Steps between C-alpha positions, in 0.01 A plus 500: 500500500481816712160667494445870446375756753146459629286791367247437777749667736493828306192647682656419837830669425337802337276538804802482729694779327201724415345498846152547641399787268449256212214262427590167341228303321542157340257296292660175394817608322377857452657768720402863562672739741364850570571775750242551775485874421459456126177706500690828530498709184805506274601852398727500191819704516476843344864516395649268239850413618779510241595146398847526652363630828249218527769243422724651769222468759454132415875437511531675838206307643656170396848604619353569845403130506845387393392430141751654262432610146649267238623586152246447224510187290604551136199575281622253238447167674559243224406192700142376516386845396673745268438790740473538875129472581514489881746572781441145627727378221778605737419182695533259206814318623339435839152407385550339162841338545490435876831680552593697810535828314302773325570757230375775733315527830352783705302797372492541122350779292510294181388629159316217325329448164185291448249484217240340726320811633121483495336684210153619402300394195694751284834358607591795723664432835265537794580747776760351733683308225814581302728309267799612706500599864715503813456180700547599865600173668639346813654168404720282720558147627321416826517217751130465570149641486579725797728711278237506227253655747763746622560612140134600469509684832806688376316589180223663705764730648620588150145578386445717806819691419360598159156593633306174463384409850470139612137540609398517133700189401343161436694177443311214337535194281513123487737295716491222243848416371567554131778315317689605188781266401778531761322755718201495734336790677207672667383842382310759705400840361484831682271795432482853630154656528370255238785543249727202450866589543677168460570170671718314744610152398646220709728299269709187524690258281290187450800266523663678794233686703766642732578734212219734596442869423257787525409721205299810586429716197310807389535766231639845575258665259210319665613618845485860378153436360389352833636803691325763290220323306561747218472428128717197419618622161581846633707354785698279263530719190468852641419782259539271198175334603315788329676461166501127415306185575623289790594207276748711304643652817536159662687370194741795490553475875585130483714534187699775672575262786616220268701718264656688791628171640667419169238258368485578129219401262529151353285223358542270799607500863474806722519735202175354364324671791615838365360418157172388653470827693569701186200334338282687752641837394331659196758526222386849406610634840871455426540828303385694807777348714510329838768706673277652770342164579827308502669760718222483757477121510880464496523723807240283674676169430839635604356549850528124550798379297762671279419494129768400250380750238408866546159630400623657172628160383179330611294757311699450181465122519128514568425752225697292251318181598156663477575669168605173334147368540341208679640153445379165628718358777475187715369555850779517760504250785322725749140417425392287791669567835296218660641247256860615467543651846403187681569616851209740533149571385462852373223704663194598302522856621144618542276657763415276791159340469273406789 
């Protein structure tokens, strides 16, 4: 049986592509890479870039490296999960089935839905977490660890293009291989000035290790937060942040995404996610209407993929669903990305410690 790639080679190849300005420390299987000039102060950007402008900068930075933007995956997944929870699902044929093909590859700005965001004691999402967000990812088959290291070097160029300089970036994690059913991998996480942005994962099919890929992922909303270090809820929800609690806004935002993509409320499957979101919206808010909120969120989501329904239709559907009251629905199959999305370990996005 062919063995998988040797993770012990990762520090060597990262050191080769990053150059002498980086310090590489290993302790057993633990790895930490930092820039030699990391002590310089990080000055947050004063201007918040429009979402479309920021996306264009990322796309241009990747295109300069020969990485083209791919079409988004459908939001209704209907395989191991009811909804798309990560852009890495584009690699399922390669990694899970051992086939020489993918659903997508390249740069993806993929809207995803997860109910796994970290919450406080009151059940409110912590800063940096959303039920739905844009998964900025570079996913593609590779031939070896060399290309995995080159993908991270390319990501540093992308970050620099949007105002996040490499000298404030740290890459760290455990080189120990994790295994989930058909897929094995190694996950390293990257931070900028102490704020975790995402991870880069070396992946391969356990039965055919030549089917190898890289998955580098972050969140667009989190990149904006890292650039400006402004209020999280204000960045995500804008002026509506002053008029409703974040939990309600997050629910309307996510429901707008699902309804806009033609996923209607139901008792099971993808539609059950809509019903679950509605449970977080106070029923007595329906008479006041959601048109302003739905219009704003609809405009945001259309930046990344065309919506099947216009915002007036989405508003009507959401108001009807909220007004009919809360009903108990089974949880959709999107609860545990680690269990159902076997090819990667999701990052616990949190400030870097130590």
